[in-house]
C-alpha positions as CSV (number, residue, x, y, z in Angstrom):
1,X,-24.9,-1.9,-23.7
2,X,-22.6,-4.1,-21.7
3,X,-23.7,-5.7,-18.4
4,X,-21.6,-4.1,-15.6
5,X,-23.1,-6.1,-12.8
6,X,-20.1,-8.4,-12.4
7,X,-17.6,-5.5,-12.2
8,X,-19.8,-3.7,-9.6
9,X,-20.0,-6.8,-7.5
10,X,-16.3,-7.6,-7.8
11,X,-15.3,-4.0,-7.0
12,X,-17.5,-3.9,-3.9
13,X,-16.1,-7.3,-2.8
14,X,-12.5,-6.0,-3.2
15,X,-13.3,-2.9,-1.2
16,X,-14.9,-4.9,1.6
17,X,-11.9,-7.3,1.6
18,X,-9.5,-4.4,1.8
19,X,-11.3,-3.0,4.9
20,X,-11.3,-6.4,6.5
21,X,-7.6,-7.0,5.8
22,X,-6.7,-3.6,7.2
23,X,-8.7,-4.2,10.3
24,X,-7.2,-7.7,10.7
25,X,-3.7,-6.2,10.3
26,X,-4.3,-3.6,12.9
27,X,-5.6,-6.2,15.4
28,X,-2.6,-8.4,14.8
29,X,-0.3,-5.5,15.2
30,X,-2.0,-4.6,18.5
31,X,-1.5,-8.1,19.8
32,X,2.1,-8.0,18.8
33,X,2.6,-4.7,20.6
34,X,1.1,-6.1,23.8
35,X,3.8,-8.8,24.1
36,X,6.6,-8.1,26.4
37,X,9.9,-7.2,24.8
38,X,12.7,-9.7,25.0
39,X,15.7,-8.7,27.0
40,X,18.0,-8.7,24.0
41,X,15.7,-6.2,22.2
42,X,15.2,-3.9,25.2
43,X,17.7,-1.1,24.2
44,X,17.5,-1.3,20.4
45,X,15.7,1.3,18.4
46,X,13.6,-0.1,15.5
47,X,13.9,1.7,12.1
48,X,11.0,1.7,9.8
49,X,11.4,2.6,6.1
50,X,9.0,2.9,3.3
51,X,7.5,5.0,0.6
52,X,4.5,5.6,-1.6
53,X,3.0,7.1,-4.7
54,X,-0.2,9.2,-4.9
55,X,-1.6,9.9,-8.4
56,X,-3.5,13.2,-8.7
57,X,-4.7,12.9,-12.3
58,X,-1.7,12.2,-14.5
59,X,0.8,13.7,-11.9
60,X,2.5,11.2,-9.5
61,X,3.5,12.5,-6.1
62,X,6.3,10.3,-4.8
63,X,7.6,10.1,-1.2
64,X,10.0,7.9,0.7
65,X,11.9,7.8,4.0
66,X,15.2,7.7,2.2
67,X,16.7,7.9,-1.3
68,X,16.4,4.2,-2.0
69,X,12.7,4.0,-1.3
70,X,12.0,7.3,-3.1
71,X,13.8,5.9,-6.2
72,X,11.9,2.6,-6.0
73,X,8.6,4.6,-5.8
74,X,9.6,6.7,-8.8
75,X,10.1,3.5,-10.8
76,X,6.8,2.2,-9.6
77,X,5.1,5.4,-10.7
78,X,6.6,5.1,-14.2
79,X,5.5,1.5,-14.5
80,X,1.9,2.4,-13.3
81,X,1.7,5.3,-15.7
82,X,2.8,3.1,-18.6
83,X,0.3,0.4,-17.6
84,X,-2.5,3.0,-17.5
85,X,-1.5,4.3,-21.0
86,X,-1.5,0.7,-22.4
87,X,-4.8,-0.3,-20.9
88,X,-6.6,2.9,-21.7
89,X,-5.8,2.7,-25.4
């Protein structure tokens, strides 16, 4: 039977690093929001765009703020499904 200790430790480390990076990003964003706006940016509305893919079993759920990001996420979903098929064989 293979020794899975390394994979367990590596997985735990990656999960902890993910939480730390997320917390660090939120703190950095909070500091950025506390700064005063520059006068040239005062009346401008900021647009945020993005998308994502959620896999529920073999079915990908794709979402995006516009057509471009939704298409990009569909391509990402196809690539991820192909990689899963390749690595699971």
